[in-house]
Every structure is written in C-alpha cells, then in structure tokens.
C-alpha positions as CSV (number, residue, x, y, z in Angstrom):
1,M,73.5,-0.4,40.5
2,T,73.2,0.2,36.8
3,G,70.0,1.9,35.6
4,R,67.6,0.5,33.0
5,I,68.3,1.5,29.4
6,R,65.1,1.9,27.4
7,I,65.3,2.3,23.6
8,G,62.5,3.4,21.2
9,T,61.4,6.0,18.7
10,C,59.8,9.4,18.7
11,S,56.6,8.2,17.1
12,W,54.8,4.9,16.3
13,T,52.1,6.4,14.0
14,D,54.1,8.4,11.5
15,P,52.4,7.8,8.1
16,S,55.7,7.2,6.3
17,L,56.5,4.4,8.8
18,I,53.2,2.8,8.1
19,R,53.6,3.2,4.3
20,A,57.1,1.7,4.4
21,G,55.7,-1.7,5.1
22,T,58.9,-2.9,6.6
23,F,58.1,-2.7,10.3
24,Y,54.4,-3.4,11.0
25,P,53.1,-6.9,10.1
26,A,50.5,-7.1,7.3
27,G,47.8,-7.8,9.8
28,A,48.5,-4.7,11.9
29,Q,45.9,-2.5,10.2
30,T,44.4,-0.6,13.2
31,A,45.8,1.8,15.7
32,E,45.4,-0.7,18.4
33,A,47.2,-3.5,16.5
34,R,50.1,-1.2,15.5
35,L,50.7,0.0,19.1
36,N,50.4,-3.6,20.3
37,Y,53.1,-4.6,17.9
38,Y,55.3,-1.6,18.6
39,A,55.2,-2.4,22.3
40,S,56.2,-6.0,21.6
41,Q,59.5,-4.6,20.0
42,F,60.4,-1.7,22.2
43,D,59.7,-0.6,25.8
44,I,59.4,3.1,25.3
45,V,58.0,5.6,22.8
46,E,57.8,9.4,22.6
47,V,54.5,11.0,22.0
48,D,55.3,13.7,19.4
49,S,51.7,14.6,18.4
50,S,51.2,16.4,21.8
51,Y,53.6,19.1,20.5
52,Y,51.3,20.0,17.6
53,A,48.0,19.8,19.4
54,M,46.8,19.3,23.0
55,P,46.7,15.6,23.9
56,S,43.4,14.0,25.0
57,R,42.6,11.9,28.1
58,R,40.8,9.5,25.8
59,N,43.8,8.7,23.7
60,A,46.1,8.4,26.7
61,T,43.6,5.9,28.3
62,L,43.7,3.8,25.1
63,W,47.5,4.0,25.0
64,A,47.7,2.8,28.6
65,E,45.3,-0.1,27.9
66,R,47.0,-1.3,24.8
67,T,50.6,-1.6,26.2
68,P,52.3,-4.0,28.6
69,G,52.7,-3.0,32.2
70,D,56.3,-2.0,32.0
71,F,55.9,0.1,28.8
72,I,56.3,3.9,29.2
73,F,55.5,7.0,27.2
74,D,57.6,10.2,27.1
75,V,55.3,13.1,26.2
76,K,56.4,16.2,24.3
77,A,55.0,19.4,25.8
78,F,52.6,21.4,23.7
79,R,54.5,23.9,21.6
80,L,52.9,27.0,23.1
81,F,54.4,26.2,26.5
82,T,57.9,26.2,25.2
83,G,57.8,29.5,23.2
84,H,57.1,28.2,19.7
85,P,54.8,29.9,17.3
86,T,51.4,28.3,17.6
87,Q,48.4,28.6,15.2
88,P,45.2,29.5,17.0
89,Q,43.5,26.6,15.3
90,S,45.6,24.2,17.3
91,L,44.1,25.4,20.6
92,P,40.9,23.7,22.0
93,A,37.9,25.4,20.4
94,D,36.5,26.9,23.7
95,I,39.9,28.4,24.6
96,R,40.3,29.7,21.1
97,G,36.9,31.3,21.3
98,A,37.8,33.0,24.6
99,L,40.9,34.7,23.2
100,P,40.6,38.5,22.9
101,G,39.7,39.5,19.3
102,G,43.0,41.0,18.3
103,I,44.9,38.0,19.5
104,A,42.6,35.4,18.0
105,Q,43.2,36.9,14.5
106,K,46.9,36.5,14.7
107,K,48.5,34.0,12.3
108,N,50.6,32.6,15.2
109,L,50.4,33.0,18.9
110,Y,53.2,33.0,21.5
111,Y,52.8,32.1,25.1
112,R,53.1,35.7,26.1
113,D,50.1,36.5,23.9
114,V,47.7,34.3,25.8
115,P,46.0,35.8,28.9
116,A,47.2,34.2,32.2
117,E,43.8,32.7,32.9
118,L,43.8,30.9,29.6
119,Q,47.4,29.8,30.1
120,E,46.2,28.1,33.4
121,H,43.4,26.4,31.6
122,L,45.7,25.0,29.0
123,W,48.2,23.7,31.5
124,S,45.3,22.1,33.5
125,R,44.0,20.3,30.4
126,F,47.5,19.2,29.4
127,E,48.0,17.6,32.8
128,D,44.6,16.1,32.8
129,A,45.4,14.4,29.5
130,L,48.5,12.8,31.2
131,L,46.5,11.4,34.1
132,P,45.7,8.0,32.6
133,L,49.3,7.3,31.7
134,D,50.5,8.6,35.1
135,S,47.9,6.5,37.0
136,A,48.9,3.4,35.1
137,G,52.6,4.0,35.9
138,K,53.3,4.5,32.2
139,L,54.3,8.2,32.1
140,G,58.0,8.7,31.6
141,V,59.0,12.3,31.3
142,V,57.4,15.4,29.8
143,L,59.8,16.8,27.3
144,L,60.3,20.6,27.2
145,Q,62.0,21.3,23.9
146,F,62.9,25.0,23.6
147,P,63.5,26.8,20.3
148,P,66.7,28.3,19.0
149,W,65.8,31.8,20.1
150,F,65.4,30.6,23.7
151,Q,68.8,31.9,25.0
152,P,70.4,31.6,28.5
153,G,69.1,34.1,31.0
154,V,67.3,34.6,34.2
155,A,63.9,35.1,32.6
156,Q,64.4,31.9,30.6
157,M,65.4,29.9,33.7
158,D,62.3,31.3,35.5
159,H,60.1,30.1,32.6
160,I,61.6,26.6,32.8
161,L,60.8,26.5,36.5
162,A,57.3,27.8,35.9
163,C,56.7,25.0,33.5
164,R,58.0,22.5,36.0
165,E,55.6,24.0,38.6
166,H,52.7,23.5,36.3
167,L,53.8,19.8,36.0
168,A,54.9,19.4,39.6
169,H,53.7,15.8,39.8
170,H,55.8,14.7,36.8
171,T,59.4,14.5,35.7
172,V,60.2,17.3,33.3
173,A,63.1,17.0,31.0
174,V,64.8,20.0,29.1
175,E,66.1,20.0,25.6
176,F,67.9,23.1,24.3
177,R,68.1,24.2,20.7
178,N,70.5,27.1,21.3
179,N,74.2,26.2,21.6
180,R,74.9,29.1,24.0
181,W,73.4,27.0,26.9
182,L,76.2,24.5,26.5
183,S,79.0,26.9,25.5
184,E,82.3,26.8,27.5
185,Q,81.1,29.9,29.4
186,S,77.6,28.7,30.2
187,R,77.8,24.9,30.4
188,G,78.7,24.7,34.1
189,A,75.9,27.1,35.1
190,T,73.3,25.4,32.9
191,L,74.1,21.9,34.2
192,S,74.2,23.2,37.8
193,F,70.8,24.8,37.3
194,L,69.3,21.5,36.0
195,R,70.9,19.5,38.8
196,Q,69.7,21.9,41.5
197,H,66.1,21.5,40.3
198,E,66.4,17.8,39.4
199,L,65.6,18.5,35.8
200,P,66.9,15.9,33.3
201,F,69.2,17.3,30.6
202,V,68.4,15.9,27.2
203,C,71.6,14.8,25.5
204,V,71.4,15.0,21.8
205,D,73.1,13.8,18.6
206,E,72.4,16.3,15.8
207,P,74.1,18.2,13.1
208,Q,76.9,20.5,14.4
209,G,78.0,24.0,13.4
210,F,74.7,25.8,13.7
211,R,73.3,28.2,16.3
212,S,70.8,25.6,17.2
213,S,73.4,22.8,17.5
214,V,73.9,21.6,21.0
215,P,77.2,19.6,21.4
216,P,76.8,15.8,21.8
217,I,77.7,15.7,25.5
218,A,76.3,13.1,27.9
219,E,75.4,14.5,31.3
220,V,73.2,13.1,34.0
221,T,71.4,15.9,36.0
222,A,68.6,13.9,37.5
223,D,67.4,10.4,38.3
224,T,66.3,9.9,34.6
225,A,68.7,10.5,31.7
226,I,67.5,11.2,28.2
227,V,69.3,10.8,24.9
228,R,67.6,11.9,21.6
229,F,69.0,11.2,18.2
230,H,68.0,13.7,15.5
231,G,70.2,12.4,12.6
232,R,73.1,14.3,11.0
233,K,71.5,15.8,7.9
234,S,73.3,19.1,8.0
235,E,71.9,20.5,4.7
236,A,68.4,20.4,6.1
237,W,68.9,21.2,9.8
238,E,68.3,24.9,9.5
239,A,67.0,25.0,5.9
240,K,64.1,27.4,5.5
241,N,60.8,25.7,5.1
242,A,62.3,22.2,5.6
243,S,59.7,19.8,6.8
244,P,60.4,17.5,9.9
245,G,60.5,14.6,7.4
246,D,63.3,16.2,5.6
247,R,65.2,17.6,8.6
248,F,65.3,14.3,10.4
249,D,65.8,12.1,7.4
250,Y,68.7,9.9,8.4
251,Y,69.9,6.3,8.8
252,Y,72.8,6.1,11.3
253,S,75.8,3.9,10.6
254,E,77.3,1.6,13.1
255,E,80.4,3.7,13.2
256,E,78.3,6.8,14.1
257,L,76.4,5.1,16.9
258,T,79.3,3.1,18.5
259,P,80.8,6.1,20.4
260,W,77.4,6.6,22.1
261,V,77.5,3.1,23.6
262,D,79.9,4.1,26.3
263,H,78.1,7.5,26.8
264,I,74.8,5.7,27.3
265,K,76.3,3.1,29.7
266,G,77.9,6.0,31.6
267,C,74.5,7.7,31.9
268,A,73.1,4.4,33.2
269,A,75.7,4.3,35.9
270,G,74.4,7.6,37.3
271,A,70.6,7.3,36.6
272,S,67.9,4.9,37.4
273,E,66.7,5.0,33.8
274,V,68.1,6.1,30.5
275,H,65.6,6.9,27.7
276,V,67.3,6.5,24.2
277,L,64.9,7.8,21.5
278,F,65.4,8.1,17.8
279,N,63.7,11.1,16.1
280,T,64.8,10.0,12.6
281,N,61.4,9.7,11.0
282,N,61.4,9.1,7.2
283,G,60.0,5.6,6.6
284,D,61.5,3.0,9.0
285,Q,64.6,5.1,10.0
286,G,63.5,5.4,13.6
287,V,63.0,1.7,14.2
288,V,66.0,0.6,12.1
289,N,68.3,3.0,14.0
290,A,66.8,2.0,17.4
291,R,67.3,-1.7,16.7
292,L,70.9,-1.0,15.7
293,M,71.6,0.8,18.9
294,A,69.9,-2.0,20.9
295,R,72.3,-4.5,19.2
296,L,75.3,-2.3,20.0
297,L,74.4,-2.0,23.6
298,L,74.2,-5.8,24.2
C-alpha cells in the first residue's frame, strides 16, 4: 500500500510571502483568514517560529481550530534543545529569571548551560504547547534540526535519544547539518541507529560541497518519511551573517525537482506518510515550488 504524500511549506506567515501579494487573496487580511486559505491549498505546514521561541498552547489551539480535520502541522523543536546558540531573551520570562546570574548575562546560551531542572521545565512547556494539535490529530512530527558542529558520536546519539524521551508521545524526526553523519564510513551506522529507534531521517535537497551539506539521499527509517527542500543557493549557504531569507532564496526549476519524483514515490512505498516541505522562503518561493512539485507528482 502506498503512503500518503503531503506537500507544503515551512511557514505560512512569513512577512515576505504576505507582502508578495501573489498567494493570499486580497480579502485574507487576518491570521485566521490566511491560515484558512493556506489550508485550502495544502494539507501540511511546518511551524518554524517554534525554533526561535517557545510555542504557546493558545496559538496551537487556534491553529487546530482554523484548519480542516485532515490538515497537519510539523513543528520545529526549540533551538536550545538541538544545541543552537539561544539568546536568553527568547526563553520564557520566569525561566529566564530563574537562571543563575552568570548564565543569565551571557549573550547566547547553549543547552549545557541551563540547569537540569530548568531544562525539564522547558521540555514540559514545549510538550504542553503541542497538546492541542496532538489532541486534534493534527500534529505530524517534531523536527530536531541539529547544527553543523553536531558530529557523529555516542554522546550525540545519546542526546538524540534524550530528546526523543522528552517527546515520547510524539514522532521525532532528525535532520543533520554535518555531512559526516552520511559519509561512506558513517552512513550505514547512522541509518541503522535511526531505524532501530524508529526516528524518521529527514532527506534534504540543499547546496552541496560544504561541511554542512548532507547528500540528497532518500531513505525511509520509520513509518513517516520527511523530505525538506532548502534551495540551492550555494553562495549564501555558509556565508557569514547571511539571513534565512538570503540563504533559502530559491526558485526550483522543473529539471531540478523531477529527479525527486521517483525518490518521493519510493519513500511512499515504504512509509505510511511522506511530508514534502519547501523551506525556500523569499516571497512566494515556497508555495510556487510546492505547487510545482505537486504537479510533477501527479
């Protein structure tokens, strides 16, 4: 039995998409109207804002109420959990206030800087914010996107499993940004680890030739398969101080997406669902690319 292929974008609220004026109808002037319209065009979206700040139960409740019954949300994990530098200001005020003085004054925090008790509070709040989507049957996967300095190793695998333990009631997908995880020497062990623990491997299309470049391989390691498209803007991929809007600024051509058609269909043969998400995010790039892929998959 072939799994369902869902296609969408990695945001529906990006200011440049709204400013573009080519996707949302003129009458879609509110957050509710825009999400209603987006959900009439696609059946999945990725919540990217949860990477930058802890999500809220209130927003998740509204998202669940404003979308059809078969619509789902993939949610990106808060950046602190995946080892990214995190400004103290992005933490909830009470947790920020509970940080030891020396830590609270840092420009950026890392997961290891936060006392274990406060780590637990953050995980609990993150999961609590997911509850409305989960209760409505609209939570897809929680995406753990690890940084380029997250290299293969026992400690790193233990951290992945610890993250999954904190989110034990949800499907947790893993995206790497260090090519050593998928090198010829490590690929077998990496994929075996993910399969053993039923963790979806996030297949990616992105610029190649960098330390953070993961090869564009399609592998199914769990019941859900994920494919994320980041564009191929090589000159900005590892450029210092490049903004996400610059790094993921890309319109795909039909010739670039066509080879992925068989890969995605192959994933659907081994998974119950395939989530195909476009992270290209300058103006209407995400929706244009997603619609092109949907047409090619017909």
